[in-house]
N, C-alpha and C positions, 0 to 999 in steps of 0.2 A: 427209509431205504436210500442207501447211497454209500460212495465210497470216499470215507474220510480221509485217506491218504490221497486219493486223487483230486480230491475236492469238488465232489459233484453230486446231485441230487437225481432220484429216478420219481417222476410223478407218474403213477399208473392210471389207466383209464377210471374214471370215477372219485379219483381223490382230488384233495385241494390241499394247499398250502397257507397258513396265515402269513407267513413272512419266508421270503429268500433272501438271502444274505447277498448283497450286490457284488456281481462278478464271478457268483458261483455257476458252474456249468451245470445244466438242467438238461435230463432227457423228458421228455413229454411224450408217453405213449400214444399212438394214432389208433383211430377206429379200425378194427379189421375190414370192415366194409370199403375202408378208403385204402387199403393196402398194408396195413399193419406198421411195424416198425415204430421207429421213434424219431421225432423233432429234435435236433441237438443244437445248443446253443448257450449264450451266456445271458444270465437275468440280471437285471439293474431297476433300480427304483421305478423308473419310468419307461424301459423298452425292454425287448428282447432282441439279443442280437444272435443271427442263425450262424454258428461255427461252420457248419457244414449245410449247405443250402439244398440238400435234397433228404429225404427220409433214411436214415441209417439203422442197422441193428444195434442194439446194445453194444455187441462186441466190437462192431466197427468204431464207435464212439469211444469204447474204452481204450482200445489200441491207439487212436488219436491221441488221447489225453496222456497216454504212457509215452508215445513219441514227443509230444509236446514238452513234457515233464523232464524227459531225459534230454532233451536240446537246451532246457532253459539256463543251465549253469554254462553253456558255451555262447549264449548271446550277450553281446558286449553290452547293448543298452546304449543310453545316452542320457545326461543330465540337461534338461531343456530349460534351465534358467536362463533368461535373456541378457541378464549380465555376465553370467560365468558359463558360458557353453562349451563343453568339451565331450569327446568321445570316450567312453570307458573300455578299455582292453579287458578281454576275457580273462 
């Protein structure tokens, strides 16, 4: 289960994954006894980084991803090569 367009996966209680592509946004469902909702962050080979540091609903996390995707083209970013550093314009 997951959103192909937004690049996320949803891991429900009791489910496991053999592999999660590094950088994928993941929702991990919490136990109802602990308040329910989802932990939301990005999974990498050796760590999980919380994107929102409190439990969220699936809807809240998806709205966050939509906002993030909508704003990505506007972000200029930068090229961080030490020998050839420059800022990119949007």
